[in-house]
C-alpha positions in Angstrom: 50.9 7.7 -138.0 50.1 5.2 -141.0 47.3 2.6 -142.2 48.2 0.2 -144.8 51.4 -2.1 -145.1 53.3 0.3 -146.6 53.7 2.1 -143.4 54.7 -1.4 -141.4 58.4 -1.3 -142.4 59.2 2.2 -141.4 57.5 1.3 -137.9 59.4 -1.8 -137.4 63.0 -0.1 -138.3 62.3 2.7 -135.9 61.6 0.2 -133.2 64.4 -1.8 -133.9 67.0 0.9 -133.9 65.9 1.9 -130.2 63.6 4.8 -130.9 61.0 5.3 -127.9 57.7 5.3 -129.9 55.3 6.6 -127.3 52.1 5.9 -129.5 50.7 5.1 -132.9 48.0 6.7 -134.6 46.2 4.7 -137.3 42.4 4.5 -138.8 39.3 3.1 -136.8 38.8 -0.6 -137.6 36.6 -1.2 -140.4 35.1 -4.5 -142.1 37.1 -5.8 -144.8 37.4 -9.1 -147.1 34.4 -10.9 -148.3 33.0 -11.6 -144.9 33.1 -7.9 -143.9 34.7 -9.2 -140.6 35.9 -5.8 -138.6 39.9 -5.8 -138.6 42.4 -3.3 -137.7 44.9 -1.6 -140.1 48.3 -3.2 -140.5 50.0 -0.9 -138.4 47.6 -1.3 -135.7 48.7 -5.4 -136.0 52.1 -4.3 -135.9 51.9 -2.2 -133.1 50.0 -4.1 -130.9 52.4 -7.1 -131.3 55.1 -4.8 -130.1 52.9 -3.5 -126.9 52.7 0.1 -128.5 49.6 2.0 -127.7 47.2 2.8 -130.7 44.9 5.7 -130.9 42.1 5.7 -133.6 40.7 8.9 -133.9 37.7 9.0 -136.1 37.9 12.9 -136.2 41.4 14.3 -136.6 40.3 17.9 -135.7 38.7 16.8 -132.3 40.4 18.5 -129.5 40.6 15.7 -127.4 42.8 14.0 -129.6 45.0 16.7 -129.9 45.2 17.0 -126.3 45.8 13.2 -125.7 49.0 13.6 -128.3 50.3 16.7 -126.0 50.3 14.4 -123.3 52.8 12.1 -124.7 55.2 15.2 -125.0 56.8 13.4 -128.2 59.9 15.4 -129.9 58.5 14.2 -133.3 55.8 13.3 -135.2 56.3 10.6 -137.8 53.9 10.2 -140.7 53.9 7.3 -143.2 50.7 6.6 -145.8 48.0 8.6 -143.3 45.2 11.0 -143.7 45.6 14.8 -144.1 46.6 16.2 -140.9 45.3 19.5 -139.7 47.7 22.4 -138.3 46.6 22.1 -134.9 48.3 18.0 -134.6 51.1 18.7 -137.0 52.4 21.6 -135.3 52.6 20.1 -131.7 55.7 18.6 -131.6 58.9 21.1 -131.1 60.8 19.2 -134.0 57.7 18.8 -136.1 56.0 16.5 -138.2 58.0 14.7 -141.2 56.2 12.5 -144.0 57.6 10.0 -146.2 56.4 10.0 -149.7 56.7 7.5 -152.5 58.0 10.2 -154.7 60.5 12.6 -155.7 59.0 15.6 -154.5 57.7 18.0 -156.0 56.8 15.4 -158.7 53.8 13.4 -157.7 52.2 15.1 -155.0 49.3 13.3 -154.2 47.4 10.0 -153.0 48.7 7.8 -155.7 52.3 8.5 -156.8 53.4 5.1 -157.4 50.6 4.4 -160.2 51.0 7.5 -161.7 54.4 7.2 -162.0 54.3 4.0 -164.1 51.5 4.9 -166.1 53.2 8.0 -167.1 55.9 5.8 -168.4 58.6 7.3 -165.6 61.9 5.3 -165.7 63.1 7.0 -162.2 60.9 7.2 -159.3 61.9 7.3 -155.5 61.1 8.4 -151.8 61.2 11.7 -150.2 61.1 12.7 -146.3 59.7 16.4 -146.0 58.3 18.2 -143.1 54.6 18.7 -143.3 52.8 22.1 -144.0 49.3 23.4 -144.6 49.3 22.3 -148.2 49.8 18.7 -149.0 52.9 17.5 -149.8 54.4 20.9 -150.5 56.7 21.1 -147.3 60.6 21.6 -147.2 62.4 18.3 -148.5 64.7 16.5 -145.7 66.2 13.7 -147.9 65.6 11.7 -151.0 66.5 8.5 -152.5 65.6 7.1 -156.2 65.5 4.2 -157.8 64.9 3.0 -161.3 61.5 1.5 -162.6 61.7 -1.6 -164.6 60.2 -1.6 -167.9 57.8 -4.5 -167.0 57.3 -3.6 -163.2 54.0 -3.2 -161.5 52.9 -1.0 -159.1 52.7 -3.7 -156.7 56.2 -4.4 -157.4 57.6 -1.1 -157.0 55.3 -0.7 -153.8 56.9 -3.3 -152.0 60.7 -1.9 -153.0 59.8 1.6 -152.1 58.5 0.6 -148.5 62.0 -0.9 -148.0 63.9 1.8 -149.1 61.4 4.7 -147.7 62.0 3.1 -144.4 65.6 3.2 -144.5 65.4 6.5 -145.6 62.8 7.6 -143.0 65.4 6.1 -139.8 68.5 8.3 -141.7 65.9 11.3 -141.7 64.8 10.9 -138.0 68.7 10.2 -137.0 69.6 13.2 -138.9 66.8 15.3 -137.5 67.5 14.2 -133.7 71.2 15.1 -134.4 70.3 18.4 -135.9 72.4 17.5 -138.9 69.4 18.2 -141.8 69.0 21.4 -143.7 65.6 21.8 -144.9 65.2 22.5 -148.6 62.3 24.1 -150.1 60.6 22.3 -152.7 60.6 25.4 -155.1 64.5 25.1 -155.2 63.9 21.4 -156.6 61.7 22.3 -159.6 58.2 23.1 -158.7 56.2 24.6 -161.2 52.9 24.6 -162.7 53.3 21.9 -164.9 54.8 19.0 -162.5 52.9 15.9 -162.7 50.8 15.1 -159.8 49.1 11.9 -158.5 45.7 12.4 -157.6 43.7 9.6 -155.8 42.3 7.1 -158.5 38.6 6.5 -159.4 36.9 3.3 -161.1 36.7 5.4 -164.3 40.2 6.6 -164.4 41.1 2.6 -164.3 39.4 1.9 -168.0 41.8 1.1 -170.9 41.8 3.7 -174.0 42.8 1.0 -176.7 43.2 3.8 -179.3 46.1 4.5 -177.5 49.4 3.3 -178.2 50.3 -0.3 -177.4 53.3 1.2 -175.0 50.7 3.3 -173.2 48.5 0.8 -172.6 51.3 -1.7 -171.4 52.1 1.1 -168.7 48.4 1.9 -168.1 48.3 -1.8 -167.0 50.8 -2.4 -165.1 50.6 0.8 -163.3 47.2 -0.3 -162.0 48.1 -3.7 -161.3 47.1 -5.5 -158.9 45.3 -2.5 -157.5 42.9 -1.1 -158.5 43.0 -3.2 -161.9 42.8 -1.8 -165.2 39.4 -2.5 -166.8 37.6 -2.7 -170.5 34.2 -4.3 -171.3 34.0 -6.9 -173.6 31.5 -6.6 -176.3 30.5 -9.6 -178.1 27.6 -9.3 -180.5 25.8 -7.0 -177.8 26.9 -9.2 -174.6 28.6 -7.1 -172.7 30.6 -8.0 -169.5 33.8 -6.4 -167.7 37.5 -7.8 -167.6 40.5 -6.8 -165.6 43.7 -6.7 -166.8 46.9 -7.3 -164.6 49.8 -8.1 -167.3 50.3 -7.5 -170.8 53.1 -7.1 -173.6 53.3 -4.3 -175.8 54.3 -5.2 -179.6 55.1 -3.0 -182.1 53.1 -4.1 -185.0 51.4 -2.7 -188.2 47.8 -3.5 -188.7 44.6 -2.6 -190.1 42.3 -3.7 -186.9 40.1 -1.4 -185.2 41.2 -0.3 -181.8 40.1 -2.9 -179.1 39.5 -5.7 -182.0 40.2 -9.3 -180.4 42.8 -10.6 -182.4 43.9 -14.5 -181.2 47.5 -15.1 -182.2 49.3 -18.5 -181.9 46.8 -19.3 -178.9 47.7 -16.1 -177.2 44.9 -13.3 -176.6 46.1 -10.3 -178.5 44.1 -6.9 -178.9 44.8 -4.1 -181.6 45.9 -1.2 -179.9 45.6 2.3 -181.8 49.3 1.7 -182.6 50.4 -2.0 -182.1 49.2 -4.7 -180.3 48.8 -5.8 -176.8 49.2 -9.2 -175.6 47.3 -10.2 -172.8 49.1 -12.4 -170.1 46.8 -12.3 -167.1 43.2 -11.6 -166.9 39.8 -11.4 -164.5 36.8 -11.9 -166.1 33.7 -10.4 -164.7 32.5 -12.9 -161.5 35.6 -15.1 -161.9 38.8 -15.6 -160.3 42.3 -14.1 -162.0 43.8 -16.5 -164.4 46.7 -16.8 -167.0 45.2 -15.5 -170.6 46.1 -19.4 -171.9 43.8 -20.7 -169.9 40.7 -18.2 -170.5 41.5 -19.0 -174.3 40.8 -22.9 -173.5 37.1 -22.1 -172.5 36.6 -18.8 -174.6 34.4 -19.9 -177.6 33.1 -16.5 -178.9 30.5 -16.6 -181.5 31.4 -13.6 -184.1 33.7 -11.0 -183.4 35.2 -9.6 -180.0 35.5 -5.7 -179.3 37.4 -4.4 -176.3 35.5 -1.0 -175.3 
């Protein structure tokens, strides 16, 4: 069970190692792209290319869907980047339902663990396989693998690394489950508590840059949202306002007397004053235009008077 590209390597590695996949469950087709052409998920495309039956329920609580899954008599369900399952589904297989999550649980439970880990300046993250239970991302842990986060690594880059690490860990988990060699570990024994960082789904308002923060925190914020959904700000030029997405930055430690968000131009670079330090913008996308390097943006940028990012 899965939907986006993150789940495809997990599907492929199980097939390559000879596990008999009886069916794949994914979301219904939906319009996507500029032309809003109806298309299937990345997992659906991968499954059909390997002649695996695909189920696309619109309602996971539907009794007919549950019956169709029971008919396969599968020993194990595997979930990677899918929707929250009702108990009537995850309790079907005799070996249980396992999930691959892109964090070291119990840290960063939720829909956006990769983004939140980078935004919070974490140096280490990883992947976890666990048994699904009623509450989201709280089930007993099966296996974990950690990896360092690069100082300038973006969410997109970390996503691509974790989906490969996760696929290998998932295969190891399925091997261990079928051999009966894995002992599930309750998450509360791994340090679960009230102060653990979580990873809720990101909204547009969550992605707005606060320029009064330190340059280091803004840098982490930008790369944690790059390339998607993208950190954004409003450019105010004497009352004329437009939106701007920022995808890549560099944080400089420097004392200044400028107002946070004030645009500075330093040696043909686009710089913005932070609450503490300066942000050098390297890649951005003006409203209604394509993504571009900051130096290209500067060449055609002729502000009349001061520019404020808010």
